[in-house]
C-alpha positions in Angstrom: -180.7 -24.9 152.8 -180.9 -25.4 149.0 -178.6 -27.8 147.2 -177.6 -26.0 144.0 -174.9 -28.4 143.0 -177.0 -30.3 140.5 -178.3 -27.2 139.0 -174.9 -25.7 138.4 -173.4 -28.8 137.1 -176.3 -29.3 134.7 -176.3 -25.7 133.3 -172.5 -25.8 132.9 -172.6 -29.1 131.1 -175.4 -28.1 129.0 -173.8 -24.8 127.9 -170.4 -26.6 127.3 -171.8 -29.5 125.4 -174.2 -27.6 123.0 -173.3 -29.1 119.6 -171.4 -26.8 117.6 -170.5 -24.2 120.3 -167.1 -25.4 121.3 -166.9 -28.8 119.5 -169.0 -30.9 117.2 -168.6 -34.7 117.4 -169.1 -36.1 114.8 -168.9 -33.3 112.3 -170.3 -33.4 108.8 -168.4 -33.8 105.4 -166.3 -36.8 106.5 -164.7 -35.0 109.5 -164.8 -36.5 113.1 -164.3 -33.4 115.2 -164.8 -29.8 114.3 -164.4 -26.7 116.6 -166.6 -23.7 116.8 -168.6 -24.3 113.5 -172.0 -23.2 115.1 -173.8 -26.1 113.1 -175.3 -29.3 114.1 -176.7 -32.6 112.9 -179.0 -35.3 114.3 -176.0 -37.6 114.9 -174.1 -34.7 116.6 -177.0 -34.1 118.9 -177.2 -37.9 119.8 -173.6 -38.0 120.7 -173.6 -35.0 122.7 -176.7 -36.2 124.6 -174.9 -39.5 125.4 -171.8 -37.6 126.6 -173.9 -35.2 128.7 -175.7 -38.1 130.3 -172.5 -39.8 131.2 -171.0 -36.8 132.7 -174.0 -35.7 134.7 -174.2 -39.2 136.1 -170.6 -39.2 137.1 -170.8 -35.7 138.8 -174.2 -36.1 140.5 -174.4 -39.8 141.5 -170.8 -41.2 141.6 -168.9 -38.1 143.0 -172.0 -36.4 144.6 -171.3 -32.8 143.9 -173.2 -30.5 146.4 -173.3 -26.8 146.8 -175.4 -25.5 149.7 -176.6 -21.9 150.3 -178.2 -20.2 153.1 
């Protein structure tokens, strides 16, 4: 049996937390949050990476999400 939980969670979080796709934190031009602008910056990439790391740690290590196939 293969455990697909980590793969599914990682892909979903990667897509949802891509800077500029749904939300961008921090946004440029003095704004804190901007929605759907499809642009990014170095600070935004760093913030989204920290959020991604925190969420993937919570889902995979603390909660222990598992999806078995076969």
